[in-house]
Residue, then its C-alpha position, 0 to 999 in steps of 0.5 A: x131649396x135655399x142656399x141657406x139650408x144648402x150651407x147648414x147641411x154641408x157644415x153638419x156633413x163636415x162636423x158632425x164626424x168630428x164631434x156628436x156635440x154640434x149644433x146650429x144657433x143654440x145648443x141644448x141645456x142638457x148638452x156635454x161638454x165641449x161642444x161646438x155652435x155655428x151661426x150664419x149672421x149675416x150674408x151680402x150679395x156684392x152682384x157676381x156672388x153672395x157672401x155669408x159670415x160663419x162663426x164657429x163658437x167652442x165651449x168647454x166647462x173644463x174643472x181644472x181650467x185646462x182647455x186642452x179639450x177644446x183647444x182641440x175640438x176648434x182645431x179639428x173643427x177648423x181642420x175640416x172647415x178652412x179652405x174647403x170647397x162644396x159643390x151641390x145642386x148647382x151652387x159652389x162655396x168656399x170656406x176662408x177663416x178670417x179671425x180667432x177669437x176668445x170668448x167670454x162669459x158670465x159664467x167663469x166656469x166656461x171657456x169659449x173660443x170663436x173661428x169666424x169665416x167667410x163663406x163665398x157661394x157661387x150659382x143658385x140654390 
């Protein structure tokens, strides 16, 4: 099984218990807010390990502008991911939070947040 598939399965296992609206790459158009989306946009191999970038985005459309539900979702996802060590199929990986950023959307009803992680992988896969 490919390394990316193993990583996606591990991230799903970490995030699904937190919230039912967690998606890989793109949320469906009928998804309910707040929701989370994760992506693995790139990786690099330094010869001893392959490092992936993991982006975890949270989105909400609060009618009153209150971002509390979004901030709680982001906190829960970060608590589940940051410094987590996973061992599976002859491979190990660990997540390290790198930064937190606000996200802008042309639709001003939407509020977004992003947390970027470095995902260090060791072994095959």
